[in-house]
C-alpha positions as CSV (number, residue, x, y, z in Angstrom):
1,X,74.1,117.3,15.8
2,X,73.3,115.3,19.0
3,X,70.3,113.7,17.3
4,X,72.2,112.6,14.3
5,X,75.0,111.2,16.5
6,X,72.5,109.2,18.4
7,X,70.8,108.1,15.1
8,X,74.0,106.9,13.6
9,X,75.0,105.2,16.8
10,X,71.6,103.4,16.7
11,X,72.2,102.3,13.1
12,X,75.6,100.9,14.1
13,X,74.2,98.9,17.0
14,X,74.2,95.1,17.0
15,X,70.4,94.9,16.7
16,X,70.5,96.9,13.4
17,X,73.5,95.0,12.2
18,X,71.5,91.8,12.5
19,X,68.6,93.5,10.7
20,X,71.1,94.4,7.9
21,X,72.2,90.8,7.7
22,X,68.6,89.6,7.3
23,X,67.9,92.3,4.6
24,X,71.2,91.5,2.8
25,X,70.4,87.8,2.7
26,X,66.9,88.6,1.3
27,X,68.4,91.0,-1.4
28,X,71.0,88.4,-2.3
29,X,68.4,85.7,-2.6
30,X,66.1,87.9,-4.7
31,X,69.1,88.9,-6.9
32,X,70.0,85.3,-7.5
33,X,66.4,84.5,-8.4
34,X,66.4,87.5,-10.7
35,X,69.6,86.4,-12.5
36,X,68.6,82.8,-12.7
37,X,65.1,83.6,-14.1
38,X,66.5,86.1,-16.7
39,X,69.2,83.7,-17.9
40,X,66.8,80.7,-17.7
41,X,64.1,82.5,-19.7
42,X,66.6,83.6,-22.3
43,X,67.9,80.0,-22.6
44,X,64.3,78.7,-23.0
45,X,63.6,81.1,-25.8
46,X,66.9,80.4,-27.4
47,X,66.2,76.6,-27.3
48,X,62.7,77.2,-28.6
49,X,64.2,79.4,-31.4
50,X,66.9,76.7,-32.3
51,X,64.4,73.9,-32.2
52,X,61.9,75.7,-34.5
53,X,64.8,76.4,-37.0
54,X,65.9,72.7,-36.9
55,X,62.3,71.5,-37.3
56,X,61.6,74.0,-40.1
57,X,64.8,73.0,-41.9
58,X,64.0,69.3,-41.7
59,X,60.5,69.9,-43.1
60,X,61.8,72.1,-45.9
61,X,64.4,69.4,-46.8
62,X,61.7,66.8,-46.8
63,X,59.3,68.9,-49.1
64,X,62.0,70.1,-51.5
65,X,63.9,66.8,-51.6
66,X,67.1,68.5,-50.6
67,X,68.9,71.7,-51.2
68,X,68.8,72.8,-54.9
69,X,72.1,73.0,-56.7
70,X,71.7,76.4,-58.1
71,X,71.3,79.6,-56.1
72,X,68.8,80.8,-58.6
73,X,66.5,77.9,-57.9
74,X,66.9,78.4,-54.2
75,X,66.1,82.0,-54.5
76,X,62.9,81.1,-56.4
77,X,61.8,78.8,-53.6
78,X,62.1,81.6,-51.0
79,X,60.9,84.6,-53.1
80,X,58.1,82.9,-55.2
81,X,57.1,79.9,-53.1
82,X,57.6,81.5,-49.7
83,X,59.7,78.7,-48.2
84,X,60.7,81.0,-45.4
85,X,57.4,80.0,-43.8
86,X,58.9,76.6,-43.0
87,X,61.2,78.5,-40.5
88,X,58.5,80.8,-39.1
89,X,60.1,83.8,-40.8
90,X,56.7,85.4,-41.2
91,X,57.0,86.4,-37.5
92,X,58.0,90.0,-36.9
93,X,60.7,88.8,-34.4
94,X,62.3,86.1,-36.6
95,X,64.3,86.9,-39.6
96,X,66.0,84.7,-42.3
97,X,68.9,85.7,-44.5
98,X,70.5,83.5,-47.2
99,X,74.2,84.3,-47.8
100,X,76.4,83.1,-50.6
101,X,79.8,82.9,-49.0
102,X,81.6,83.2,-52.4
103,X,80.3,86.7,-52.7
104,X,80.4,87.8,-49.1
105,X,83.1,90.4,-49.8
106,X,80.8,92.3,-52.2
107,X,78.9,95.4,-51.2
108,X,75.7,93.3,-50.8
109,X,77.6,90.8,-48.7
110,X,76.6,87.9,-50.8
111,X,73.0,88.1,-49.6
112,X,70.6,86.1,-51.9
113,X,67.5,86.6,-49.8
114,X,66.5,88.2,-46.5
115,X,63.2,88.6,-44.7
116,X,64.6,91.3,-42.4
117,X,62.9,94.7,-42.7
118,X,66.2,96.5,-42.4
119,X,67.5,94.7,-45.5
120,X,64.6,96.1,-47.5
121,X,65.4,99.6,-46.1
122,X,69.2,99.6,-46.7
123,X,70.7,96.4,-48.1
124,X,74.3,97.7,-47.9
125,X,74.0,98.8,-44.3
126,X,72.4,95.5,-43.4
127,X,75.1,93.6,-45.2
128,X,77.8,95.5,-43.2
129,X,76.0,94.7,-40.0
130,X,75.8,91.0,-41.0
131,X,79.5,90.9,-41.5
132,X,80.0,91.8,-37.8
133,X,78.7,88.4,-36.7
134,X,81.7,86.5,-35.2
135,X,80.0,83.1,-35.9
136,X,79.4,84.0,-39.6
137,X,83.0,85.3,-40.1
138,X,84.3,82.2,-38.4
139,X,82.5,80.0,-40.9
140,X,83.6,82.1,-43.8
141,X,87.2,81.7,-42.6
142,X,86.7,78.0,-42.8
143,X,86.3,77.2,-39.2
144,X,83.8,74.7,-37.6
145,X,80.3,76.0,-37.1
146,X,79.8,77.0,-33.4
147,X,76.5,77.7,-31.7
148,X,76.2,80.8,-29.7
149,X,73.5,81.2,-27.1
150,X,74.4,84.7,-26.1
151,X,72.5,87.9,-27.1
152,X,74.1,90.0,-29.8
153,X,73.7,93.7,-29.7
154,X,72.8,95.1,-33.1
155,X,71.7,98.4,-34.6
156,X,68.0,97.6,-34.0
157,X,68.4,96.0,-30.6
158,X,69.5,92.7,-29.1
159,X,68.9,89.3,-30.8
160,X,69.8,85.6,-30.9
161,X,71.5,84.2,-34.1
162,X,71.3,80.7,-35.5
163,X,73.2,79.5,-38.5
164,X,72.6,76.5,-40.8
165,X,75.0,75.6,-43.6
166,X,73.2,73.5,-46.2
167,X,76.3,73.6,-48.5
168,X,79.8,74.8,-48.2
169,X,79.2,78.1,-49.9
170,X,75.7,78.7,-48.6
171,X,74.6,80.0,-45.2
172,X,71.1,80.2,-43.7
173,X,71.4,83.0,-41.1
174,X,68.5,83.3,-38.7
175,X,67.9,86.1,-36.1
176,X,65.4,86.2,-33.2
177,X,64.7,89.6,-31.7
178,X,64.7,90.1,-27.9
179,X,61.3,91.9,-28.2
180,X,59.7,88.5,-28.6
181,X,60.1,87.6,-24.9
182,X,60.9,91.0,-23.4
183,X,57.4,91.8,-22.2
184,X,57.2,88.5,-20.4
185,X,60.6,89.1,-18.9
186,X,59.6,92.5,-17.7
187,X,56.5,91.0,-16.1
188,X,58.7,88.5,-14.3
189,X,61.2,91.2,-13.3
190,X,58.3,93.3,-12.0
191,X,57.0,90.4,-9.9
192,X,60.6,89.8,-8.7
193,X,61.0,93.4,-7.7
194,X,57.6,93.4,-6.0
195,X,58.5,90.2,-4.2
196,X,61.9,91.7,-3.3
197,X,60.3,94.8,-1.7
198,X,57.8,92.7,0.3
199,X,60.7,90.3,1.3
200,X,62.8,93.3,2.4
201,X,60.0,94.7,4.4
202,X,59.3,91.3,6.0
203,X,63.0,90.8,6.6
204,X,63.2,94.2,8.3
205,X,60.2,93.4,10.5
206,X,61.1,89.9,11.4
207,X,64.8,90.7,11.6
208,X,64.1,93.5,14.0
209,X,61.9,91.3,16.2
210,X,64.3,88.3,16.1
211,X,67.4,90.5,16.7
212,X,65.6,92.2,19.6
213,X,65.3,88.8,21.3
214,X,69.1,88.5,21.0
215,X,70.1,92.1,21.7
216,X,67.7,92.8,24.6
217,X,69.5,90.5,27.0
218,X,72.8,91.8,25.8
219,X,71.6,95.4,26.3
220,X,70.5,94.4,29.9
221,X,73.9,92.9,30.5
222,X,75.5,96.1,29.1
223,X,73.4,98.4,31.4
224,X,74.1,96.1,34.4
225,X,77.9,96.3,33.5
226,X,77.7,100.1,33.6
227,X,76.0,100.0,37.0
228,X,78.6,97.5,38.2
229,X,81.3,99.9,37.0
230,X,79.7,102.6,39.0
231,X,79.7,100.4,42.1
232,X,76.0,99.3,42.0
233,X,75.8,95.6,42.7
234,X,72.1,95.5,43.2
235,X,69.6,93.1,41.8
236,X,70.7,90.4,39.4
237,X,69.6,89.9,35.8
238,X,66.8,87.5,35.0
239,X,67.9,84.5,33.0
240,X,65.2,84.2,30.3
241,X,66.6,81.4,28.1
242,X,68.9,78.3,28.3
243,X,70.9,79.2,25.2
244,X,74.2,81.1,24.9
245,X,72.6,84.4,25.9
246,X,71.1,82.7,29.0
247,X,74.6,81.3,29.8
248,X,76.1,84.8,29.3
249,X,73.5,86.3,31.7
250,X,74.1,83.6,34.3
251,X,77.9,84.0,34.0
252,X,77.6,87.8,34.3
253,X,75.5,87.4,37.4
254,X,78.1,85.1,38.9
255,X,80.9,87.6,37.9
256,X,79.0,90.5,39.5
257,X,78.5,88.5,42.7
258,X,82.1,87.5,42.9
259,X,83.3,91.0,42.0
260,X,81.1,92.4,44.8
261,X,82.5,89.9,47.2
262,X,86.1,90.6,46.1
263,X,85.6,94.4,46.2
264,X,84.0,94.1,49.6
265,X,87.1,92.1,50.9
266,X,89.4,94.7,49.3
267,X,87.4,97.5,50.8
268,X,87.5,95.8,54.2
269,X,91.3,95.3,53.9
270,X,91.7,98.9,52.7
271,X,89.7,100.2,55.7
272,X,91.7,98.0,58.1
273,X,95.0,99.3,56.6
274,X,93.8,102.9,56.7
275,X,92.6,102.5,60.3
276,X,96.0,101.0,61.2
277,X,97.9,103.7,59.4
278,X,95.7,106.5,60.9
279,X,96.1,105.3,64.5
280,X,99.7,104.2,64.3
281,X,102.0,105.9,66.6
282,X,104.7,105.7,64.0
283,X,104.7,108.0,61.0
284,X,104.2,106.4,57.6
285,X,104.7,108.3,54.3
286,X,104.8,106.8,50.8
287,X,106.6,108.2,47.7
288,X,106.3,107.2,44.1
289,X,109.4,106.8,41.9
290,X,109.2,110.5,41.0
291,X,109.6,111.4,44.6
292,X,106.0,112.7,45.1
293,X,104.0,111.9,48.2
294,X,101.2,109.5,47.6
295,X,100.2,108.9,51.2
296,X,100.9,110.3,54.6
297,X,99.3,109.3,57.9
298,X,98.4,111.7,60.7
299,X,101.4,110.6,62.8
300,X,103.9,111.8,60.2
301,X,102.0,115.0,59.7
302,X,102.2,115.6,63.4
303,X,105.8,114.8,63.5
304,X,106.9,116.8,60.4
305,X,104.0,119.2,59.9
306,X,101.0,119.3,57.6
307,X,103.0,120.7,54.7
308,X,104.9,117.4,54.4
309,X,102.3,116.2,51.8
310,X,103.4,118.9,49.4
311,X,107.2,118.2,49.7
312,X,109.0,115.9,47.3
313,X,111.4,113.3,48.6
314,X,114.5,115.4,48.3
315,X,113.1,118.1,50.6
316,X,111.7,115.4,52.9
317,X,115.2,113.9,53.2
318,X,116.7,117.3,54.0
319,X,113.9,117.9,56.6
320,X,114.7,114.7,58.5
321,X,118.4,115.3,58.2
322,X,119.4,112.4,56.0
323,X,121.6,112.5,52.9
324,X,119.8,109.9,50.8
325,X,118.3,109.7,47.3
326,X,115.3,107.7,46.2
327,X,117.3,106.1,43.4
328,X,119.9,104.7,46.0
329,X,117.1,103.1,48.0
330,X,115.2,101.6,45.0
331,X,118.1,100.4,42.8
332,X,121.2,100.1,44.9
333,X,120.2,98.7,48.2
334,X,121.1,95.1,48.8
335,X,118.7,94.8,51.8
336,X,115.0,95.3,51.2
337,X,114.8,97.6,54.3
338,X,117.2,100.4,55.0
339,X,117.5,101.8,58.5
340,X,118.8,105.2,59.7
341,X,118.8,107.3,62.9
342,X,118.2,111.0,63.0
343,X,116.9,113.8,65.3
344,X,113.8,115.7,64.3
345,X,112.5,118.6,66.4
346,X,114.6,117.4,69.5
347,X,113.1,113.9,69.1
348,X,115.1,110.8,68.4
349,X,113.7,109.1,65.4
350,X,114.5,105.8,63.7
351,X,113.8,105.9,60.0
352,X,113.1,102.8,57.9
353,X,113.0,102.8,54.1
354,X,111.3,99.9,52.2
355,X,110.6,99.5,48.5
356,X,107.1,98.5,47.4
357,X,106.5,96.8,44.0
358,X,103.7,95.8,41.6
359,X,102.6,92.3,40.8
360,X,105.5,91.9,38.4
361,X,108.0,92.8,41.2
362,X,108.7,96.1,39.4
363,X,109.5,99.0,41.9
364,X,106.7,101.5,42.2
365,X,108.0,103.6,45.0
366,X,109.2,103.6,48.6
367,X,107.5,103.6,52.1
368,X,109.2,105.5,54.9
369,X,108.4,104.7,58.5
370,X,109.4,107.2,61.2
371,X,109.6,105.5,64.6
372,X,109.9,107.9,67.6
373,X,112.4,106.4,70.0
374,X,112.7,109.4,72.2
375,X,111.1,107.7,75.2
376,X,113.3,104.7,74.7
377,X,116.3,106.9,74.5
378,X,115.2,108.7,77.7
379,X,114.6,105.3,79.4
380,X,118.1,104.1,78.3
381,X,119.6,107.3,79.6
382,X,117.7,107.0,82.8
383,X,118.8,103.4,83.1
384,X,122.4,104.3,82.6
385,X,122.0,107.2,85.0
386,X,120.3,105.0,87.5
387,X,123.1,102.4,87.4
388,X,125.6,105.1,87.7
389,X,123.8,106.7,90.7
390,X,123.4,103.3,92.5
391,X,127.1,102.6,91.9
392,X,128.0,106.0,93.2
393,X,125.7,105.8,96.2
394,X,127.0,102.4,97.2
395,X,130.6,103.3,96.4
396,X,130.6,106.3,98.8
397,X,129.7,104.4,102.0
398,X,131.8,101.4,101.0
399,X,134.8,103.7,100.4
400,X,134.2,105.3,103.8
401,X,133.8,101.9,105.6
402,X,136.9,100.6,103.8
403,X,139.0,103.6,104.7
404,X,138.0,103.7,108.4
405,X,138.4,100.0,108.7
406,X,141.9,100.1,107.2
407,X,142.8,103.0,109.6
408,X,141.6,100.9,112.6
409,X,143.6,97.9,111.4
410,X,146.7,100.0,111.0
411,X,146.7,100.9,114.7
412,X,144.0,103.4,115.4
413,X,142.3,100.7,117.5
414,X,144.8,101.5,120.3
415,X,143.2,104.9,120.7
416,X,139.7,104.3,122.4
417,X,138.3,107.7,121.4
418,X,139.4,107.4,117.7
419,X,138.2,103.8,117.6
420,X,134.8,104.8,118.9
421,X,134.5,107.7,116.5
422,X,135.6,105.6,113.5
423,X,133.2,102.8,114.4
424,X,130.4,105.3,114.7
425,X,131.1,106.5,111.2
426,X,131.2,102.9,109.9
427,X,127.9,102.2,111.6
428,X,126.4,105.3,110.1
429,X,127.6,104.4,106.6
430,X,126.3,100.8,107.0
431,X,122.9,102.2,108.0
432,X,123.0,104.4,105.0
433,X,123.8,101.4,102.7
434,X,121.0,99.5,104.4
435,X,118.5,102.3,103.7
436,X,119.6,102.5,100.1
437,X,119.3,98.7,99.5
438,X,116.0,98.7,101.3
439,X,114.7,101.5,99.1
440,X,116.0,99.8,96.0
441,X,114.3,96.5,96.9
442,X,111.1,98.3,97.6
443,X,111.2,100.0,94.2
444,X,112.0,96.7,92.5
445,X,109.0,95.1,94.1
446,X,106.8,98.1,93.1
447,X,108.1,97.9,89.5
448,X,107.5,94.1,89.3
449,X,104.1,94.3,91.2
450,X,105.4,92.0,93.8
451,X,104.3,94.1,96.8
452,X,102.1,92.5,99.4
453,X,99.4,95.1,99.9
454,X,97.3,94.9,103.1
455,X,94.4,96.9,101.9
456,X,91.9,98.0,104.6
457,X,89.7,100.9,105.5
458,X,91.7,103.6,107.2
459,X,91.2,107.2,108.2
460,X,93.8,109.6,106.7
461,X,93.2,112.3,109.3
462,X,94.0,110.0,112.2
463,X,97.2,108.7,110.4
464,X,98.4,112.3,109.8
465,X,97.8,113.4,113.4
466,X,99.7,110.5,114.7
467,X,102.7,111.1,112.4
468,X,102.7,114.8,113.1
469,X,102.8,114.2,116.9
470,X,105.6,111.6,116.4
471,X,107.8,114.0,114.3
472,X,107.3,117.0,116.6
473,X,110.6,116.2,118.4
474,X,112.5,116.3,115.1
475,X,110.9,119.6,114.2
476,X,111.7,121.1,117.6
477,X,115.4,120.3,117.2
478,X,115.4,122.9,114.4
479,X,113.1,125.2,116.3
480,X,110.4,124.6,113.6
481,X,106.7,124.9,113.9
482,X,104.9,121.7,112.7
483,X,101.1,121.8,112.7
484,X,98.2,119.9,111.1
485,X,94.7,120.8,110.3
486,X,91.7,118.7,109.4
487,X,89.1,120.4,107.1
488,X,85.7,118.8,107.3
489,X,84.5,115.3,108.1
490,X,87.0,113.0,106.4
491,X,85.7,109.6,105.3
492,X,87.6,106.4,105.2
493,X,89.8,105.2,102.3
494,X,91.0,101.8,101.2
495,X,94.7,101.7,101.7
496,X,97.7,99.9,103.0
497,X,98.3,101.7,106.3
498,X,102.0,101.1,106.6
499,X,102.7,102.2,103.0
500,X,100.6,105.3,103.4
501,X,102.4,106.2,106.6
502,X,105.7,105.8,104.7
503,X,104.5,108.3,102.1
504,X,103.4,110.9,104.7
505,X,106.5,110.5,106.8
506,X,108.7,111.0,103.7
507,X,106.9,114.2,102.8
508,X,107.0,115.7,106.3
509,X,110.6,114.5,106.7
510,X,111.6,116.2,103.5
511,X,109.8,119.4,104.6
512,X,111.7,119.4,107.9
513,X,115.1,118.7,106.2
514,X,114.8,121.5,103.6
515,X,113.2,124.1,105.9
516,X,115.7,126.3,107.8
517,X,115.4,126.9,111.6
518,X,112.4,128.7,112.9
519,X,110.5,127.7,109.7
520,X,107.0,126.5,109.5
521,X,105.6,123.1,108.2
522,X,101.8,122.8,107.9
523,X,99.9,119.6,107.0
524,X,96.3,119.8,105.8
525,X,93.8,117.0,105.4
526,X,90.6,117.6,103.5
527,X,88.1,116.4,100.9
528,X,87.5,117.6,97.5
529,X,84.8,115.9,95.4
530,X,85.5,112.2,95.7
531,X,89.1,112.5,96.7
532,X,90.8,112.8,100.1
533,X,93.9,115.0,100.0
534,X,96.9,115.6,102.2
535,X,98.8,118.8,101.6
536,X,102.2,119.4,103.1
537,X,103.5,123.0,102.9
538,X,106.7,124.5,104.2
539,X,108.6,127.7,104.2
540,X,111.8,126.1,103.1
541,X,114.5,126.8,100.5
542,X,112.2,125.8,97.6
543,X,113.0,124.0,94.3
544,X,114.1,125.6,91.1
545,X,111.5,125.7,88.4
546,X,113.6,123.7,85.9
547,X,114.0,120.9,88.5
548,X,110.3,120.5,89.3
549,X,109.6,118.0,86.4
550,X,112.4,115.7,87.6
551,X,111.9,115.6,91.4
552,X,110.1,112.2,91.2
553,X,113.0,110.7,89.2
554,X,115.1,108.1,91.0
555,X,118.3,109.4,92.6
556,X,117.5,113.0,91.3
557,X,118.6,115.6,93.8
558,X,118.4,119.3,93.4
559,X,121.4,119.8,95.6
560,X,123.3,116.5,95.6
561,X,125.9,117.3,98.1
562,X,123.5,118.8,100.6
563,X,121.0,116.0,100.2
564,X,123.6,113.3,100.7
565,X,124.9,115.0,103.9
566,X,121.3,115.0,105.2
567,X,121.2,111.2,104.8
568,X,118.8,111.0,101.8
569,X,119.0,108.3,99.2
570,X,117.2,110.3,96.4
571,X,114.5,107.6,96.2
572,X,112.0,108.8,98.7
573,X,109.8,110.8,96.3
574,X,110.0,108.0,93.7
575,X,108.8,105.4,96.2
576,X,106.1,107.8,97.4
577,X,104.8,108.3,93.8
578,X,104.8,104.6,93.1
579,X,102.8,103.9,96.3
580,X,100.3,106.7,95.7
581,X,99.7,105.5,92.1
582,X,99.3,101.9,93.3
583,X,96.4,103.2,95.5
584,X,94.8,104.9,92.5
585,X,95.8,108.4,93.6
586,X,98.0,111.2,92.4
587,X,100.9,113.2,93.8
588,X,101.9,116.7,92.7
589,X,104.4,119.3,93.8
590,X,104.8,123.1,93.4
591,X,107.5,125.3,94.7
592,X,109.1,128.7,94.5
593,X,112.8,129.4,95.3
594,X,113.2,131.0,98.8
595,X,109.5,130.8,99.6
596,X,108.8,127.1,100.2
597,X,107.3,124.0,98.7
598,X,103.8,122.4,98.6
599,X,103.2,118.7,98.0
600,X,99.7,117.4,97.5
601,X,98.5,113.8,97.6
602,X,95.0,112.8,96.4
603,X,93.5,109.4,97.2
604,X,90.0,108.1,96.3
605,X,87.5,107.7,99.1
606,X,86.3,104.2,99.9
607,X,83.3,103.0,98.0
């Protein structure tokens, strides 16, 4: 079956169609020749037959001096004298019959004489056959004599007829049998048939060769087109001629080259878009008009889960907590982009819906972008909290100063002890405001990178020893034990000495503040790999586990009332963290309620 399918496909190919055209043209030409020769040969023999009759009749008239008046005399001429020889009636293919029209209705058909053999065999049957002649009947009916060059089919074969009418009631009826020229015609037809077979064979051969010159380049173009469709834009086709086929090949090569360039650009753009989508922090998911997912980038899978690609739009909308239908977005939205806010897995997410269309501006689906604004929300919350904390921290001392000042103005100045005590409180609150403003300014400079750093090589162990000695008095007031230990040979680091001292003082000061009387504070200085570390440990009250992630936030206090009473601004650890990070280091804290706290600062050694 496969063979026959291939065979019929081959026969229906363009190459064989061209061969069929060549063969058909050859057959048509031979057929025309066949028809022309057959008709021409018949006409030649008819003309020869008619001319011989006319010549014979003229000679007979000349010899006899005209047509005799009596039929008897005429019959004697043809039966006794053999006048039929004037017309060549002795031939086996030419017959002559003399008919008396006045007696044509008789059984003998009015036949006076006939050289036809069939007349001798059966005169009555011959007479009936003669009466079938349309020309003879037309003359008998009184119509004009009409010549007919067509073959008449009779009982004994085909023949030509020719009629002479010497007198009104007399007819010379001549017949000329087809057998006279049939052998020659058959020879001609044989030659024509032989020529036709040879011509068909040559047409087949030449047609195949000529069509191959046309179809071979087309087949090459077809195979190349198949390769192009498969993505193979390799070698180009060779242009073998300057005709239409050559122009087709040249045009195809140009098309393939331009297509390769276009596909390369499309592929490059596609890769860019895929790369952008894959590495976008925002989640992007596309749906068709039926609500099925057609694309989802890794960010949206991370945000919603891997099973999101199997969810239709309706379930997606439920998952993100939005009451929206795809039809509303595609057909009823005035704005091209719709924006909504929602919360997904404790994250604040801004959702954007946009319709994408085809080249005819017909909607094909929607693209959903999920933008995680959790950090922004946190920053906004922290900003609001920061503003509130600053306002509160400033309002408290201002309120105290205002209250004590008003009290003094109302007459408390008359009492020296009260005045002195009130002025002491005012001075303390002013100092507190000064520290707060100073810390805020320092944080602002750190945030805006406006700090003037004085970087130099310093030794951290020396700085720690000096600070520990300086703060021994403060520790002794609470009967605390403050010690420092240097582990190993500590190399120098690049740092701003004043800012580094500020960090260490803040850490030790916090340890003293939040450690009860008779507690212990220990400071370690050591080296680990390429980092120099300072570790401050205490046996203080500790920090709750839930508060540890927030201790470096600005104005965050574990115990706000107690911290404020101790004179803290809530910015110390925030400033310390900013300074340490500016030096390329890290700061970490660990603590356990009732057992103490440990703060570790790591700074890179000098190169």
